[in-house]
Biopython code that builds the backbone (N, CA, C, O; Angstrom):
import numpy as np
from Bio.PDB.StructureBuilder import StructureBuilder

atoms = [
    (1, "MET", "N", (41.673, 37.742, 43.771)),
    (1, "MET", "CA", (42.709, 37.498, 44.805)),
    (1, "MET", "C", (41.962, 37.365, 46.126)),
    (1, "MET", "O", (41.081, 38.172, 46.419)),
    (2, "ILE", "N", (42.302, 36.359, 46.925)),
    (2, "ILE", "CA", (41.817, 36.140, 48.249)),
    (2, "ILE", "C", (42.560, 37.049, 49.223)),
    (2, "ILE", "O", (43.786, 36.976, 49.316)),
    (3, "THR", "N", (41.776, 37.979, 50.016)),
    (3, "THR", "CA", (42.446, 38.906, 50.925)),
    (3, "THR", "C", (41.981, 38.661, 52.212)),
    (3, "THR", "O", (40.783, 38.699, 52.494)),
    (4, "ILE", "N", (42.879, 38.409, 53.020)),
    (4, "ILE", "CA", (42.567, 38.059, 54.511)),
    (4, "ILE", "C", (43.146, 39.185, 55.276)),
    (4, "ILE", "O", (44.361, 39.369, 55.346)),
    (5, "GLU", "N", (42.124, 40.052, 55.938)),
    (5, "GLU", "CA", (42.512, 41.174, 56.765)),
    (5, "GLU", "C", (42.570, 40.764, 58.204)),
    (5, "GLU", "O", (41.646, 40.177, 58.766)),
    (6, "TYR", "N", (43.601, 41.071, 58.726)),
    (6, "TYR", "CA", (43.862, 40.766, 60.162)),
    (6, "TYR", "C", (43.413, 42.063, 61.063)),
    (6, "TYR", "O", (44.056, 43.113, 61.046)),
    (7, "CYS", "N", (42.366, 41.886, 61.762)),
    (7, "CYS", "CA", (41.678, 43.099, 62.483)),
    (7, "CYS", "C", (41.124, 42.635, 63.692)),
    (7, "CYS", "O", (40.962, 41.432, 63.898)),
    (8, "ALA", "N", (40.795, 43.586, 64.577)),
    (8, "ALA", "CA", (40.040, 43.176, 65.963)),
    (8, "ALA", "C", (38.642, 42.848, 65.580)),
    (8, "ALA", "O", (38.030, 42.040, 66.280)),
    (9, "GLU", "N", (38.107, 43.351, 64.615)),
    (9, "GLU", "CA", (36.724, 43.160, 64.233)),
    (9, "GLU", "C", (36.568, 41.850, 63.493)),
    (9, "GLU", "O", (35.434, 41.449, 63.232)),
    (10, "GLY", "N", (37.596, 41.188, 63.155)),
    (10, "GLY", "CA", (37.453, 39.892, 62.296)),
    (10, "GLY", "C", (37.021, 38.609, 62.966)),
    (10, "GLY", "O", (37.028, 38.472, 64.189)),
    (11, "GLU", "N", (36.668, 37.731, 62.164)),
    (11, "GLU", "CA", (36.143, 36.488, 62.751)),
    (11, "GLU", "C", (37.350, 35.635, 63.551)),
    (11, "GLU", "O", (38.444, 35.354, 63.061)),
    (12, "PRO", "N", (36.932, 35.326, 64.765)),
    (12, "PRO", "CA", (37.801, 34.659, 65.715)),
    (12, "PRO", "C", (37.935, 33.171, 65.281)),
    (12, "PRO", "O", (37.358, 32.369, 66.015)),
    (13, "VAL", "N", (38.573, 32.695, 64.252)),
    (13, "VAL", "CA", (38.698, 31.362, 63.805)),
    (13, "VAL", "C", (39.594, 30.608, 64.809)),
    (13, "VAL", "O", (40.731, 31.000, 65.071)),
    (14, "SER", "N", (39.034, 29.501, 65.365)),
    (14, "SER", "CA", (39.743, 28.726, 66.347)),
    (14, "SER", "C", (40.512, 27.550, 65.803)),
    (14, "SER", "O", (40.381, 27.231, 64.621)),
    (15, "ASP", "N", (41.256, 26.935, 66.565)),
    (15, "ASP", "CA", (41.953, 25.805, 66.361)),
    (15, "ASP", "C", (41.155, 24.663, 65.808)),
    (15, "ASP", "O", (41.625, 23.874, 64.989)),
    (16, "PHE", "N", (39.862, 24.593, 66.306)),
    (16, "PHE", "CA", (38.950, 23.594, 65.957)),
    (16, "PHE", "C", (38.296, 23.855, 64.641)),
    (16, "PHE", "O", (37.761, 22.927, 64.035)),
    (17, "GLU", "N", (38.311, 25.143, 64.141)),
    (17, "GLU", "CA", (37.476, 25.456, 62.922)),
    (17, "GLU", "C", (38.292, 25.779, 61.714)),
    (17, "GLU", "O", (37.753, 25.833, 60.609)),
    (18, "TYR", "N", (39.610, 26.004, 61.881)),
    (18, "TYR", "CA", (40.335, 26.532, 60.823)),
    (18, "TYR", "C", (40.318, 25.724, 59.531)),
    (18, "TYR", "O", (40.398, 26.312, 58.452)),
    (19, "ARG", "N", (40.218, 24.395, 59.601)),
    (19, "ARG", "CA", (40.212, 23.694, 58.362)),
    (19, "ARG", "C", (38.972, 23.884, 57.584)),
    (19, "ARG", "O", (39.011, 23.922, 56.354)),
    (20, "ASP", "N", (37.798, 24.013, 58.294)),
    (20, "ASP", "CA", (36.519, 24.374, 57.513)),
    (20, "ASP", "C", (36.544, 25.763, 56.908)),
    (20, "ASP", "O", (36.101, 26.082, 55.804)),
    (21, "TRP", "N", (37.204, 26.632, 57.913)),
    (21, "TRP", "CA", (37.318, 27.989, 57.308)),
    (21, "TRP", "C", (38.221, 28.095, 55.995)),
    (21, "TRP", "O", (37.904, 28.768, 55.014)),
    (22, "LEU", "N", (39.325, 27.380, 56.104)),
    (22, "LEU", "CA", (40.242, 27.277, 54.930)),
    (22, "LEU", "C", (39.378, 26.805, 53.729)),
    (22, "LEU", "O", (39.360, 27.485, 52.704)),
    (23, "GLU", "N", (38.724, 25.761, 53.820)),
    (23, "GLU", "CA", (37.896, 25.130, 52.763)),
    (23, "GLU", "C", (36.908, 26.134, 52.298)),
    (23, "GLU", "O", (36.572, 26.150, 51.113)),
    (24, "LYS", "N", (36.409, 26.999, 53.184)),
    (24, "LYS", "CA", (35.231, 27.890, 52.768)),
    (24, "LYS", "C", (36.016, 29.021, 51.982)),
    (24, "LYS", "O", (35.396, 29.578, 51.076)),
    (25, "ILE", "N", (37.158, 29.366, 52.208)),
    (25, "ILE", "CA", (37.756, 30.649, 51.466)),
    (25, "ILE", "C", (38.264, 30.200, 50.120)),
    (25, "ILE", "O", (38.494, 31.041, 49.251)),
    (26, "LYS", "N", (38.437, 28.995, 49.921)),
    (26, "LYS", "CA", (38.937, 28.385, 48.668)),
    (26, "LYS", "C", (37.818, 28.604, 47.477)),
    (26, "LYS", "O", (38.086, 28.699, 46.279)),
    (27, "ASN", "N", (36.764, 28.653, 47.952)),
    (27, "ASN", "CA", (35.422, 28.653, 47.182)),
    (27, "ASN", "C", (35.168, 30.217, 46.630)),
    (27, "ASN", "O", (34.363, 30.484, 45.738)),
    (28, "TYR", "N", (35.952, 31.136, 47.282)),
    (28, "TYR", "CA", (35.858, 32.527, 47.028)),
    (28, "TYR", "C", (37.111, 33.204, 46.508)),
    (28, "TYR", "O", (37.686, 34.028, 47.219)),
    (29, "PRO", "N", (37.550, 32.902, 45.327)),
    (29, "PRO", "CA", (39.003, 33.330, 44.859)),
    (29, "PRO", "C", (39.118, 34.858, 44.838)),
    (29, "PRO", "O", (40.228, 35.391, 44.818)),
    (30, "ASP", "N", (37.922, 35.605, 44.843)),
    (30, "ASP", "CA", (38.019, 37.138, 44.956)),
    (30, "ASP", "C", (37.331, 37.638, 46.355)),
    (30, "ASP", "O", (36.802, 38.739, 46.506)),
    (31, "GLY", "N", (37.425, 36.776, 47.190)),
    (31, "GLY", "CA", (36.916, 37.196, 48.587)),
    (31, "GLY", "C", (37.779, 37.941, 49.498)),
    (31, "GLY", "O", (39.008, 37.887, 49.458)),
    (32, "HIS", "N", (37.108, 38.629, 50.311)),
    (32, "HIS", "CA", (37.765, 39.483, 51.401)),
    (32, "HIS", "C", (37.332, 38.973, 52.739)),
    (32, "HIS", "O", (36.147, 39.039, 53.067)),
    (33, "PHE", "N", (38.218, 38.482, 53.501)),
    (33, "PHE", "CA", (37.887, 37.891, 54.861)),
    (33, "PHE", "C", (38.601, 38.516, 55.877)),
    (33, "PHE", "O", (39.812, 38.719, 55.788)),
    (34, "GLN", "N", (37.842, 38.873, 56.960)),
    (34, "GLN", "CA", (38.443, 39.454, 58.225)),
    (34, "GLN", "C", (38.583, 38.506, 59.206)),
    (34, "GLN", "O", (37.640, 37.775, 59.512)),
    (35, "VAL", "N", (39.708, 38.436, 59.757)),
    (35, "VAL", "CA", (40.045, 37.497, 61.014)),
    (35, "VAL", "C", (40.694, 38.270, 62.043)),
    (35, "VAL", "O", (41.313, 39.322, 61.881)),
    (36, "SER", "N", (40.464, 37.558, 63.268)),
    (36, "SER", "CA", (41.023, 38.363, 64.457)),
    (36, "SER", "C", (42.065, 37.427, 65.193)),
    (36, "SER", "O", (42.570, 37.794, 66.254)),
    (37, "THR", "N", (42.362, 36.273, 64.640)),
    (37, "THR", "CA", (43.249, 35.305, 65.274)),
    (37, "THR", "C", (44.272, 35.031, 64.165)),
    (37, "THR", "O", (44.091, 35.263, 62.969)),
    (38, "THR", "N", (45.453, 34.467, 64.766)),
    (38, "THR", "CA", (46.633, 34.144, 63.755)),
    (38, "THR", "C", (46.390, 32.788, 63.094)),
    (38, "THR", "O", (46.910, 32.597, 61.994)),
    (39, "ILE", "N", (45.653, 31.830, 63.656)),
    (39, "ILE", "CA", (45.548, 30.491, 63.062)),
    (39, "ILE", "C", (45.130, 30.493, 61.704)),
    (39, "ILE", "O", (45.668, 29.712, 60.918)),
    (40, "PRO", "N", (44.129, 31.367, 61.284)),
    (40, "PRO", "CA", (43.863, 31.286, 59.704)),
    (40, "PRO", "C", (45.101, 31.821, 58.883)),
    (40, "PRO", "O", (45.383, 31.372, 57.772)),
    (41, "ILE", "N", (45.805, 32.797, 59.504)),
    (41, "ILE", "CA", (46.872, 33.340, 58.658)),
    (41, "ILE", "C", (48.000, 32.307, 58.527)),
    (41, "ILE", "O", (48.670, 32.306, 57.494)),
    (42, "GLN", "N", (48.251, 31.440, 59.494)),
    (42, "GLN", "CA", (49.244, 30.373, 59.393)),
    (42, "GLN", "C", (48.779, 29.314, 58.483)),
    (42, "GLN", "O", (49.536, 28.748, 57.694)),
    (43, "ALA", "N", (47.387, 29.022, 58.613)),
    (43, "ALA", "CA", (46.797, 27.906, 57.850)),
    (43, "ALA", "C", (46.975, 28.369, 56.258)),
    (43, "ALA", "O", (47.417, 27.586, 55.418)),
    (44, "VAL", "N", (46.627, 29.564, 55.985)),
    (44, "VAL", "CA", (46.791, 30.007, 54.662)),
    (44, "VAL", "C", (48.256, 30.010, 54.092)),
    (44, "VAL", "O", (48.479, 29.723, 52.916)),
    (45, "ARG", "N", (49.190, 30.331, 54.940)),
    (45, "ARG", "CA", (50.582, 30.225, 54.510)),
    (45, "ARG", "C", (51.057, 28.916, 54.303)),
    (45, "ARG", "O", (51.883, 28.672, 53.423)),
    (46, "LEU", "N", (50.567, 28.011, 55.094)),
    (46, "LEU", "CA", (50.802, 26.505, 54.912)),
    (46, "LEU", "C", (50.235, 26.067, 53.669)),
    (46, "LEU", "O", (50.888, 25.398, 52.869)),
    (47, "ALA", "N", (49.028, 26.421, 53.471)),
    (47, "ALA", "CA", (48.219, 25.962, 52.153)),
    (47, "ALA", "C", (49.096, 26.520, 50.885)),
    (47, "ALA", "O", (49.171, 25.868, 49.843)),
    (48, "VAL", "N", (49.697, 27.675, 51.045)),
    (48, "VAL", "CA", (50.547, 28.261, 49.865)),
    (48, "VAL", "C", (51.691, 27.380, 49.782)),
    (48, "VAL", "O", (51.978, 26.864, 48.702)),
    (49, "ALA", "N", (52.402, 27.151, 50.879)),
    (49, "ALA", "CA", (53.609, 26.384, 50.843)),
    (49, "ALA", "C", (53.325, 25.026, 50.384)),
    (49, "ALA", "O", (54.207, 24.526, 49.686)),
    (50, "ARG", "N", (52.279, 24.310, 50.624)),
    (50, "ARG", "CA", (51.816, 22.975, 50.028)),
    (50, "ARG", "C", (51.343, 23.152, 48.640)),
    (50, "ARG", "O", (51.134, 22.139, 47.972)),
    (51, "GLY", "N", (51.149, 24.330, 48.126)),
    (51, "GLY", "CA", (50.643, 24.360, 46.629)),
    (51, "GLY", "C", (49.152, 24.224, 46.574)),
    (51, "GLY", "O", (48.626, 24.061, 45.474)),
    (52, "VAL", "N", (48.436, 24.275, 47.645)),
    (52, "VAL", "CA", (47.082, 24.128, 47.693)),
    (52, "VAL", "C", (46.360, 25.414, 47.225)),
    (52, "VAL", "O", (45.346, 25.366, 46.528)),
    (53, "LEU", "N", (46.955, 26.614, 47.661)),
    (53, "LEU", "CA", (46.625, 27.958, 47.130)),
    (53, "LEU", "C", (47.740, 28.597, 46.454)),
    (53, "LEU", "O", (48.856, 28.466, 46.956)),
    (54, "PRO", "N", (47.587, 29.329, 45.295)),
    (54, "PRO", "CA", (48.701, 29.911, 44.809)),
    (54, "PRO", "C", (49.036, 31.204, 45.511)),
    (54, "PRO", "O", (48.200, 32.015, 45.911)),
    (55, "HIS", "N", (50.354, 31.312, 45.621)),
    (55, "HIS", "CA", (50.863, 32.562, 46.291)),
    (55, "HIS", "C", (50.333, 33.884, 45.558)),
    (55, "HIS", "O", (49.974, 34.865, 46.210)),
    (56, "GLN", "N", (50.308, 33.846, 44.189)),
    (56, "GLN", "CA", (49.873, 35.077, 43.560)),
    (56, "GLN", "C", (48.318, 35.368, 43.761)),
    (56, "GLN", "O", (47.852, 36.469, 43.468)),
    (57, "GLY", "N", (47.553, 34.357, 44.261)),
    (57, "GLY", "CA", (46.197, 34.663, 44.493)),
    (57, "GLY", "C", (45.820, 34.817, 45.932)),
    (57, "GLY", "O", (44.655, 34.643, 46.289)),
    (58, "VAL", "N", (46.713, 35.116, 46.717)),
    (58, "VAL", "CA", (46.530, 35.344, 48.306)),
    (58, "VAL", "C", (47.356, 36.662, 48.736)),
    (58, "VAL", "O", (48.484, 36.902, 48.305)),
    (59, "CYS", "N", (46.722, 37.403, 49.550)),
    (59, "CYS", "CA", (47.380, 38.352, 50.322)),
    (59, "CYS", "C", (46.654, 38.723, 51.557)),
    (59, "CYS", "O", (45.450, 38.506, 51.689)),
    (60, "PHE", "N", (47.421, 39.306, 52.499)),
    (60, "PHE", "CA", (46.986, 39.676, 53.751)),
    (60, "PHE", "C", (46.943, 41.276, 53.787)),
    (60, "PHE", "O", (47.623, 41.990, 53.050)),
    (61, "LEU", "N", (46.055, 41.723, 54.739)),
    (61, "LEU", "CA", (45.992, 43.054, 54.841)),
    (61, "LEU", "C", (46.040, 43.440, 56.276)),
    (61, "LEU", "O", (45.349, 42.806, 57.074)),
    (62, "TYR", "N", (46.805, 44.439, 56.687)),
    (62, "TYR", "CA", (46.962, 44.704, 58.130)),
    (62, "TYR", "C", (47.153, 46.290, 58.133)),
    (62, "TYR", "O", (48.028, 46.831, 57.456)),
    (63, "GLU", "N", (46.398, 46.886, 58.826)),
    (63, "GLU", "CA", (46.374, 48.355, 59.003)),
    (63, "GLU", "C", (46.642, 49.102, 57.831)),
    (63, "GLU", "O", (47.435, 50.042, 57.782)),
    (64, "GLY", "N", (45.871, 48.606, 56.748)),
    (64, "GLY", "CA", (45.953, 49.431, 55.383)),
    (64, "GLY", "C", (47.120, 48.806, 54.420)),
    (64, "GLY", "O", (47.127, 49.041, 53.211)),
    (65, "LYS", "N", (48.033, 48.051, 55.012)),
    (65, "LYS", "CA", (49.117, 47.655, 54.228)),
    (65, "LYS", "C", (48.927, 46.186, 53.665)),
    (65, "LYS", "O", (48.520, 45.260, 54.367)),
    (66, "VAL", "N", (49.259, 46.067, 52.352)),
    (66, "VAL", "CA", (49.057, 44.748, 51.699)),
    (66, "VAL", "C", (50.326, 43.935, 52.027)),
    (66, "VAL", "O", (51.422, 44.491, 51.962)),
    (67, "ILE", "N", (50.212, 42.608, 52.386)),
    (67, "ILE", "CA", (51.228, 41.802, 52.765)),
    (67, "ILE", "C", (51.164, 40.599, 51.909)),
    (67, "ILE", "O", (50.236, 39.796, 52.009)),
    (68, "LYS", "N", (52.155, 40.459, 51.051)),
    (68, "LYS", "CA", (52.319, 39.308, 50.141)),
    (68, "LYS", "C", (53.000, 38.202, 50.722)),
    (68, "LYS", "O", (53.709, 38.402, 51.708)),
    (69, "VAL", "N", (52.860, 36.897, 50.173)),
    (69, "VAL", "CA", (53.545, 35.748, 50.549)),
    (69, "VAL", "C", (54.160, 35.175, 49.328)),
    (69, "VAL", "O", (53.600, 35.257, 48.235)),
    (70, "ASN", "N", (55.405, 34.546, 49.516)),
    (70, "ASN", "CA", (56.072, 33.925, 48.297)),
    (70, "ASN", "C", (55.578, 32.498, 48.101)),
    (70, "ASN", "O", (54.686, 32.081, 48.839)),
    (71, "GLU", "N", (56.051, 31.798, 47.244)),
    (71, "GLU", "CA", (55.526, 30.474, 46.821)),
    (71, "GLU", "C", (55.768, 29.465, 47.965)),
    (71, "GLU", "O", (55.195, 28.377, 47.922)),
    (72, "TYR", "N", (56.584, 29.778, 48.975)),
    (72, "TYR", "CA", (56.903, 28.977, 50.229)),
    (72, "TYR", "C", (56.019, 29.284, 51.388)),
    (72, "TYR", "O", (56.008, 28.581, 52.399)),
    (73, "GLY", "N", (55.259, 30.372, 51.226)),
    (73, "GLY", "CA", (54.359, 30.756, 52.366)),
    (73, "GLY", "C", (55.075, 31.575, 53.234)),
    (73, "GLY", "O", (54.619, 31.706, 54.370)),
    (74, "ALA", "N", (56.180, 32.197, 52.912)),
    (74, "ALA", "CA", (56.868, 33.170, 53.786)),
    (74, "ALA", "C", (56.569, 34.463, 53.424)),
    (74, "ALA", "O", (56.455, 34.776, 52.239)),
    (75, "ILE", "N", (56.401, 35.400, 54.506)),
    (75, "ILE", "CA", (56.222, 36.750, 54.408)),
    (75, "ILE", "C", (57.644, 37.428, 54.487)),
    (75, "ILE", "O", (58.325, 37.258, 55.499)),
    (76, "LEU", "N", (58.058, 38.117, 53.542)),
    (76, "LEU", "CA", (59.386, 38.788, 53.463)),
    (76, "LEU", "C", (59.550, 40.041, 54.293)),
    (76, "LEU", "O", (60.588, 40.337, 54.886)),
    (77, "ASP", "N", (58.447, 40.744, 54.282)),
    (77, "ASP", "CA", (58.384, 42.063, 54.881)),
    (77, "ASP", "C", (57.417, 41.979, 56.052)),
    (77, "ASP", "O", (56.334, 42.532, 55.861)),
    (78, "TRP", "N", (57.603, 41.406, 57.197)),
    (78, "TRP", "CA", (56.645, 41.241, 58.214)),
    (78, "TRP", "C", (56.562, 42.523, 59.089)),
    (78, "TRP", "O", (57.450, 43.007, 59.790)),
    (79, "PRO", "N", (55.290, 42.961, 58.888)),
    (79, "PRO", "CA", (55.113, 44.374, 59.801)),
    (79, "PRO", "C", (54.997, 43.952, 61.206)),
    (79, "PRO", "O", (54.401, 42.913, 61.490)),
    (80, "PRO", "N", (55.577, 44.762, 62.168)),
    (80, "PRO", "CA", (55.316, 44.557, 63.599)),
    (80, "PRO", "C", (53.771, 44.626, 63.896)),
    (80, "PRO", "O", (53.030, 45.462, 63.377)),
    (81, "GLY", "N", (53.364, 43.661, 64.786)),
    (81, "GLY", "CA", (52.037, 43.660, 65.168)),
    (81, "GLY", "C", (51.093, 42.829, 64.359)),
    (81, "GLY", "O", (49.917, 42.663, 64.683)),
    (82, "PHE", "N", (51.673, 42.291, 63.249)),
    (82, "PHE", "CA", (50.810, 41.468, 62.337)),
    (82, "PHE", "C", (51.006, 39.994, 62.693)),
    (82, "PHE", "O", (52.011, 39.351, 62.393)),
    (83, "ALA", "N", (49.917, 39.506, 63.382)),
    (83, "ALA", "CA", (49.851, 38.067, 63.733)),
    (83, "ALA", "C", (51.140, 37.491, 64.384)),
    (83, "ALA", "O", (51.575, 36.373, 64.108)),
    (84, "ASP", "N", (51.753, 38.402, 65.330)),
    (84, "ASP", "CA", (52.970, 37.928, 65.732)),
    (84, "ASP", "C", (52.976, 37.639, 67.385)),
    (84, "ASP", "O", (54.019, 37.563, 68.034)),
    (85, "VAL", "N", (51.772, 37.506, 67.892)),
    (85, "VAL", "CA", (51.625, 37.231, 69.259)),
    (85, "VAL", "C", (52.119, 35.895, 69.649)),
    (85, "VAL", "O", (52.691, 35.712, 70.723)),
    (86, "ASP", "N", (51.873, 34.838, 68.671)),
    (86, "ASP", "CA", (52.234, 33.513, 68.960)),
    (86, "ASP", "C", (53.831, 33.445, 69.004)),
    (86, "ASP", "O", (54.436, 32.865, 69.905)),
    (87, "THR", "N", (54.421, 34.069, 67.983)),
    (87, "THR", "CA", (55.832, 34.129, 67.978)),
    (87, "THR", "C", (56.380, 34.771, 69.277)),
    (87, "THR", "O", (57.267, 34.239, 69.946)),
    (88, "TYR", "N", (55.814, 35.908, 69.577)),
    (88, "TYR", "CA", (56.279, 36.633, 70.815)),
    (88, "TYR", "C", (56.249, 35.691, 71.998)),
    (88, "TYR", "O", (57.229, 35.572, 72.734)),
    (89, "HIS", "N", (55.069, 34.989, 72.190)),
    (89, "HIS", "CA", (54.959, 34.093, 73.390)),
    (89, "HIS", "C", (55.955, 33.033, 73.325)),
    (89, "HIS", "O", (56.571, 32.784, 74.362)),
    (90, "ALA", "N", (56.199, 32.397, 72.309)),
    (90, "ALA", "CA", (57.239, 31.331, 72.067)),
    (90, "ALA", "C", (58.594, 31.906, 72.403)),
    (90, "ALA", "O", (59.358, 31.221, 73.083)),
    (91, "GLU", "N", (58.939, 33.034, 72.009)),
    (91, "GLU", "CA", (60.324, 33.464, 72.294)),
    (91, "GLU", "C", (60.378, 33.892, 73.727)),
    (91, "GLU", "O", (61.412, 33.728, 74.374)),
    (92, "GLU", "N", (59.277, 34.449, 74.266)),
    (92, "GLU", "CA", (59.394, 34.869, 75.637)),
    (92, "GLU", "C", (59.353, 33.503, 76.496)),
    (92, "GLU", "O", (60.039, 33.502, 77.519)),
    (93, "ILE", "N", (58.743, 32.538, 76.237)),
    (93, "ILE", "CA", (58.876, 31.393, 76.966)),
    (93, "ILE", "C", (60.227, 30.796, 76.918)),
    (93, "ILE", "O", (60.717, 30.358, 77.960)),
    (94, "LEU", "N", (60.876, 30.739, 75.796)),
    (94, "LEU", "CA", (62.170, 30.210, 75.736)),
    (94, "LEU", "C", (63.253, 31.122, 76.567)),
    (94, "LEU", "O", (64.119, 30.616, 77.282)),
    (95, "ARG", "N", (63.090, 32.532, 76.377)),
    (95, "ARG", "CA", (64.007, 33.371, 77.166)),
    (95, "ARG", "C", (63.752, 33.274, 78.531)),
    (95, "ARG", "O", (64.745, 33.326, 79.257)),
    (96, "THR", "N", (62.586, 33.136, 79.092)),
    (96, "THR", "CA", (62.394, 32.965, 80.469)),
    (96, "THR", "C", (62.778, 31.628, 81.041)),
    (96, "THR", "O", (63.277, 31.530, 82.162)),
    (97, "ALA", "N", (62.543, 30.615, 80.269)),
    (97, "ALA", "CA", (62.982, 29.289, 80.670)),
    (97, "ALA", "C", (64.530, 29.296, 80.943)),
    (97, "ALA", "O", (65.060, 28.967, 82.004)),
    (98, "MET", "N", (65.193, 29.748, 79.749)),
    (98, "MET", "CA", (66.716, 29.827, 79.807)),
    (98, "MET", "C", (67.177, 30.691, 81.010)),
    (98, "MET", "O", (68.072, 30.257, 81.735)),
    (99, "ALA", "N", (66.636, 31.824, 81.239)),
    (99, "ALA", "CA", (67.042, 32.569, 82.389)),
    (99, "ALA", "C", (66.839, 31.852, 83.797)),
    (99, "ALA", "O", (67.687, 31.904, 84.687)),
    (100, "ARG", "N", (65.643, 31.187, 83.905)),
    (100, "ARG", "CA", (65.305, 30.325, 85.056)),
    (100, "ARG", "C", (66.269, 29.218, 85.238)),
    (100, "ARG", "O", (66.762, 28.977, 86.340)),
    (101, "ARG", "N", (66.537, 28.557, 84.194)),
    (101, "ARG", "CA", (67.575, 27.456, 84.241)),
    (101, "ARG", "C", (68.959, 27.930, 84.632)),
    (101, "ARG", "O", (69.654, 27.264, 85.400)),
    (102, "ARG", "N", (69.334, 28.992, 84.149)),
    (102, "ARG", "CA", (70.671, 29.561, 84.601)),
    (102, "ARG", "C", (70.626, 29.986, 86.082)),
    (102, "ARG", "O", (71.587, 29.729, 86.808)),
    (103, "ARG", "N", (69.573, 30.607, 86.539)),
    (103, "ARG", "CA", (69.455, 30.874, 87.943)),
    (103, "ARG", "C", (69.619, 29.504, 88.812)),
    (103, "ARG", "O", (70.418, 29.395, 89.742)),
    (104, "GLU", "N", (68.821, 28.572, 88.408)),
    (104, "GLU", "CA", (68.799, 27.312, 89.114)),
    (104, "GLU", "C", (70.134, 26.507, 89.118)),
    (104, "GLU", "O", (70.452, 25.744, 90.031)),
    (105, "ARG", "N", (70.864, 26.746, 88.035)),
    (105, "ARG", "CA", (72.236, 26.119, 87.988)),
    (105, "ARG", "C", (73.107, 26.948, 88.806)),
    (105, "ARG", "O", (73.927, 26.357, 89.509)),
    (106, "ALA", "N", (73.064, 28.295, 88.834)),
    (106, "ALA", "CA", (74.028, 29.075, 89.637)),
    (106, "ALA", "C", (73.647, 28.786, 91.171)),
    (106, "ALA", "O", (74.544, 28.651, 92.003)),
    (107, "GLN", "N", (72.478, 28.709, 91.470)),
    (107, "GLN", "CA", (72.102, 28.353, 92.919)),
    (107, "GLN", "C", (72.540, 26.825, 93.247)),
    (107, "GLN", "O", (72.954, 26.594, 94.383)),
    (108, "ALA", "N", (72.475, 25.898, 92.414)),
    (108, "ALA", "CA", (72.988, 24.695, 92.705)),
    (108, "ALA", "C", (74.466, 24.693, 92.820)),
    (108, "ALA", "O", (74.984, 23.974, 93.674)),
    (109, "GLN", "N", (75.141, 25.377, 92.098)),
    (109, "GLN", "CA", (76.670, 25.431, 92.246)),
    (109, "GLN", "C", (77.013, 26.106, 93.573)),
    (109, "GLN", "O", (78.023, 25.758, 94.186)),
    (110, "VAL", "N", (76.219, 27.041, 94.025)),
    (110, "VAL", "CA", (76.672, 27.875, 95.246)),
    (110, "VAL", "C", (76.432, 26.781, 96.355)),
    (110, "VAL", "O", (77.293, 26.684, 97.231)),
    (111, "HIS", "N", (75.371, 25.976, 96.391)),
    (111, "HIS", "CA", (75.185, 24.962, 97.442)),
    (111, "HIS", "C", (76.121, 23.821, 97.344)),
    (111, "HIS", "O", (76.362, 23.115, 98.323)),
    (112, "GLU", "N", (76.681, 23.615, 96.118)),
    (112, "GLU", "CA", (77.618, 22.445, 96.109)),
    (112, "GLU", "C", (78.934, 22.934, 96.739)),
    (112, "GLU", "O", (79.604, 22.131, 97.388)),
    (113, "VAL", "N", (79.348, 24.230, 96.581)),
    (113, "VAL", "CA", (80.566, 24.799, 97.126)),
    (113, "VAL", "C", (80.542, 24.798, 98.771)),
    (113, "VAL", "O", (81.543, 24.506, 99.425)),
    (114, "ARG", "N", (79.348, 25.141, 99.331)),
    (114, "ARG", "CA", (79.257, 25.138, 100.686)),
    (114, "ARG", "C", (79.557, 23.800, 101.286)),
    (114, "ARG", "O", (79.513, 23.647, 102.507)),
]
sb = StructureBuilder()
sb.init_structure("model")
sb.init_model(0)
sb.init_chain("A")
sb.init_seg("    ")
for serial, (resi, resn, name, xyz) in enumerate(atoms, 1):
    if name == "N":
        sb.init_residue(resn, " ", resi, " ")
    sb.init_atom(name, np.array(xyz, "f"), 0.0, 1.0, " ", f" {name:<3s}", serial, name[0])
structure = sb.get_structure()
């Protein structure tokens, strides 16, 4: 089984390197790889969803917990802190943008009334 451990000591796989990294791990069906970025985790999940990697042959490891994916690349029991920084940022951008837009609309309505 390919095990990808998400940890601070892991390899920082970048946007520019993840395809090569993914090809590398395919050659080691019993390999244990450490990564410190979310990109390879998402790439592996996509490879599973596409059928390039079998879901039974892949797992993630985070703080001693084994995390499995289903055949669609989904993680059903996502632990807090596991590769969720991108999701947090995306959600926070949307929340902040919506709040800002509401404030701007409210200010525009106040100016229209005067």
